[in-house]
C-alpha positions in Angstrom: 5.6 160.2 18.9 6.9 156.6 17.7 4.6 153.9 16.7 5.2 150.9 18.9 5.3 148.5 15.9 8.4 150.2 14.6 10.5 148.3 17.2 11.0 144.5 17.0 10.6 142.4 20.1 11.0 138.9 21.4 8.8 137.5 24.0 10.4 134.9 26.3 9.1 132.5 28.9 11.1 130.0 30.9 10.1 126.9 32.9 12.4 126.0 35.7 13.3 123.0 37.6 11.9 124.2 41.1 15.3 124.7 42.7 16.5 128.2 44.0 17.7 129.9 42.0 15.8 128.1 39.2 17.6 126.3 36.5 16.2 126.3 33.0 14.0 123.3 31.9 12.3 124.9 29.0 12.5 128.2 27.0 10.3 129.7 24.4 11.0 132.8 22.2 8.2 134.4 20.3 9.1 137.2 17.9 6.9 140.2 17.3 7.9 142.0 14.0 5.9 144.9 12.7 3.3 144.3 15.4 2.7 140.6 14.3 3.3 137.8 16.4 5.6 135.3 14.5 6.2 131.5 14.9 7.7 130.5 18.4 11.0 128.7 18.9 11.5 126.5 22.0 13.9 124.4 23.6 13.5 121.6 26.3 16.7 121.2 28.0 18.2 119.0 30.7 18.8 120.8 33.9 21.9 120.6 36.1 19.7 119.4 38.8 16.5 117.1 38.7 13.0 118.9 38.4 11.4 118.9 41.8 7.8 117.5 42.5 6.5 121.2 43.0 7.7 122.2 39.6 6.5 119.1 37.8 3.0 120.0 39.3 3.1 123.4 37.8 4.4 122.8 34.4 4.0 119.0 33.9 7.6 118.5 32.5 9.2 115.4 34.1 12.7 114.3 34.6 12.1 111.5 32.1 11.1 113.9 29.5 14.4 115.8 29.8 16.7 112.8 30.4 17.8 112.7 26.8 17.3 116.5 26.1 20.3 118.6 25.0 22.1 120.5 27.7 21.7 124.2 27.6 25.2 124.6 26.3 24.3 122.7 23.3 21.6 125.3 22.3 23.0 128.4 23.7 24.1 129.9 20.3 20.5 129.2 19.0 19.0 130.9 22.1 21.4 133.8 21.8 20.4 134.2 18.1 16.8 134.1 18.8 17.1 136.6 21.6 18.8 139.2 19.3 16.2 141.9 19.3 16.0 145.6 20.3 13.3 144.7 23.0 12.5 141.8 25.3 8.9 141.1 26.8 8.0 138.8 29.6 5.3 138.5 32.3 6.9 139.2 35.8 10.1 139.6 33.8 12.6 139.6 36.6 12.1 135.7 36.9 12.9 135.2 33.0 15.6 137.7 32.9 17.2 136.3 36.0 17.3 132.7 34.6 18.7 134.0 31.2 21.4 136.1 32.9 22.6 133.1 34.9 22.5 130.6 31.7 24.1 133.3 29.4 27.0 134.9 31.2 27.8 138.3 29.4 24.2 138.5 27.8 22.9 142.0 27.9 19.1 142.3 28.4 17.8 144.9 25.7 15.0 147.3 26.5 12.6 145.4 28.7 8.8 145.5 28.6 7.2 143.6 31.6 3.4 142.9 30.8 2.9 142.5 34.6 4.0 146.0 35.2 2.3 147.3 31.9 -0.9 145.6 33.0 -0.9 147.2 36.3 -0.5 150.6 34.8 -2.6 150.3 31.8 -5.5 148.1 33.1 -6.0 149.6 36.6 -8.6 148.1 39.2 -8.1 144.4 38.6 -7.8 142.2 41.4 -5.2 139.9 39.8 -2.7 140.5 37.2 -1.2 137.1 37.0 -0.9 135.8 33.4 -3.6 133.3 33.8 -6.2 135.8 35.1 -5.4 138.2 32.1 -5.4 135.4 29.5 -8.9 134.3 30.8 -10.4 137.8 31.0 -9.3 138.9 27.4 -9.5 135.3 25.8 -5.9 135.4 24.9 -5.6 131.7 24.4 -8.4 131.3 21.9 -7.3 129.5 18.7 -4.1 128.0 20.2 -3.3 124.4 19.4 -4.8 121.9 21.8 -1.3 120.5 22.8 -0.3 123.9 24.0 -1.1 124.3 27.7 -0.8 126.9 30.5 2.7 126.9 32.3 4.5 125.6 29.4 7.0 128.0 27.8 5.5 128.2 24.3 1.9 128.8 25.6 2.9 131.3 28.1 5.1 133.1 25.6 2.3 133.2 23.0 -0.2 134.6 25.3 2.2 137.0 26.9 2.8 138.3 23.1 -1.0 138.6 22.6 -1.3 140.4 25.9 1.5 142.9 24.9 -0.3 143.7 21.7 -3.6 144.2 23.5 -1.8 146.5 25.9 0.1 148.3 23.1 -2.9 148.9 20.9 -3.6 152.5 20.1 -0.5 153.5 22.2 2.9 155.0 21.2 6.2 153.4 22.2 6.7 156.3 24.5 3.5 155.5 26.5 4.6 151.9 26.8 8.1 152.5 28.0 8.5 151.3 31.6 7.3 153.8 34.3 7.2 153.1 38.1 4.1 151.3 39.2 2.5 151.8 42.7 4.0 149.5 45.2 7.2 149.2 43.1 8.1 145.6 43.4 6.8 142.4 41.9 5.1 141.1 45.0 3.8 137.6 44.1 0.8 138.3 46.2 -0.3 141.1 43.9 -0.5 138.9 40.8 
């Protein structure tokens, strides 16, 4: 059996512009090395299309805030370097991975750990598995800087990292590896 801390991870979270498919507005990457959460990296980028009113209401990022931001192409090399790890973690990972695959053609997602799926499997019986509900239940935002807020990439990536460590505690890497969950897909109504 393998200790889960022997693998290095990067936790990712993206915030989008509200279009379908979503374009990137903000990206954060939080490394977990030796079981320790490291300093986050984040990028605010100018999307190809304006941020919708709906998306602004969720994450609070305005078109004015990204008007002078770099394009994704300008930060792509830094993002690829930050994503270079044997494993990737995200909550409801198909959304984040989908955005990254669209923005990084040719990028191959490493081994993936989805804290939404892990939460359903390892914390059965909860009514909600959305990130905010689990953060509140386990007080995962305690001690974060006041300027960090829910639905911003850095905040969400840090609390997802903390959630993963909570879920991984006392388990082996083999126990954490993705297994099918009941219901199968990531139905938004379930989280």
